[in-house]
C-alpha positions, 0 to 999 in steps of 0.5 A: 499499500505504501509503495503504491502511494509513493508511486502515485506521489512520484507520478504527481510530482513529475507531472507537476514539475516536469514542464518547468524542468523541461524549460531549463537547459543543462547549463541552467540546471548545473550552474544554478546549483553552484555558488560564487561566480559560476552560479551567479550568472543564472540568477542574473540571467533570470532577471534579464530581457534575454530570459524574458524573451526565451534566449538562453545560455546556448543562444549566446555561448553555443554548446548543447543545451540538452546534453551534460556531457556535450554542453561545453563541447567545441564540437557542438559549437561551444564558444565560452566567454569572449574577450573584452574586445570580442564582445561587440562581435559576440553580441553583434551576431544578433544585433547586427545594426547596433554593432555597425553603428557602435563600431563607427561611434566614439565608443567603438573607436575607443574599444582597443584603448579600453573604451566601453563595450556592450556589457559596460552599459547593458550588463552581461548576463543581467541584460536590461531592456533597452530604454532611454534610462540607460543614459544616466549620469551615474553610469555615464560618468564612470567613463567620462563627463555627462555633458555629451550624453545629456545632449544625446538624451535630450535629442531623443527624449521627445521621440522616445516618449512618443514611442512609449505612448504608442506602445501603450495605445497599441497594447490597449487596442490589443486588450479589447480584441483589435488585430494590431499585428501590422501596427505592432510590427511597424512600431517594433521596426521603427523603435528598433531603427531609432534605438539603433541610432543611440549607439552612434552617440552622435548628436548631429546625426540624431538631430538630422534623422529624428524628424524622419522617425517622428514622421513615421510615428505620426503616421502610426499614431494617425492609424491608432487614432482612427481605430480609437475613433471607430471604437468610440463611435461603436461605443456611442452607437451601442450606448444609444441602442441600449438606451433606446431598448430600455426606453422601448421596454419602459414604453411597452411596460406602461402600455401593458399596465395601462391596458390592464388598468382599463380592463380592470375598470371595464369589469 
């Protein structure tokens, strides 16, 4: 009896925990149980934008995420930790446009002399979501004064605010069942192209190209506004119909009551 109960308990635990465990690569399972510098990356990665988007250890470092024995095998494409100057090329395998702009920037040109690479601003395993908040006095002044960075932030702030506002509007439309796939795609593309420019750290270039992005965002905003107006009209029409139905019901009830009253008076 005890064995039967134990067997059922094990089966329940496997069914309950199995899906969660299946999501972990062998990298996470192994390093997650380690202390110090070998275990720290797992906790950092779990808080990252990479983890939120399903990008795991092997997507950057290579190797076989399903086989403990081959997880760090060069035969399975394991790369390991890149050197300091190799980081832009390492990250640039996915972030192609950003890498291109970075390499032409003051940051990229200073890389060989200790200039900042990607992880200096974005973190390594705890990669933070790209936003205007990454440009801040506390972080930027670790390497240089804040004046130039403040100029860059000032140029992009208004456009970034428009992006965030449109993000909220499109998300709101999605929540009420509107098909926003095309709008989301346009906004995603515009956002990525605009944020790619951040890496040039070139105030003049940002000023020159910002108007084109503002124009694109205005067009997307007009489409969002049109959909919102249509929704408002539908709500208004729906409200009027409800009011008319209620009034019709009230009139019908009054007629019925009057009819019954007349019948009772006739009797």
